[in-house]
C-alpha positions, 0 to 999 in steps of 0.5 A, spaced: 500 500 500 502 507 498 504 511 504 504 518 503 511 521 504 514 528 502 518 534 504 517 541 505 521 546 500 521 554 500 515 553 495 511 549 499 510 542 500 513 536 495 509 530 495 511 523 492 505 520 488 503 513 487 505 513 480 512 514 483 513 521 481 513 528 485 508 534 485 509 540 488 503 542 493 502 549 497 501 545 503 501 538 506 494 538 507 493 539 499 497 533 498 494 528 502 487 530 499 490 529 492 493 522 494 486 520 498 482 522 492 487 518 487 486 512 492 479 512 492 479 513 484 483 507 483 
């Protein structure tokens, strides 16, 4: 199962995606929402 992970940068929060890529988000909360929606769609 995919475990959300990421790190903060000066631009915001960079999160790892289930596909193996990375994507920048303004906040960690937005990243977690994105991953949650991704997993529900799968």
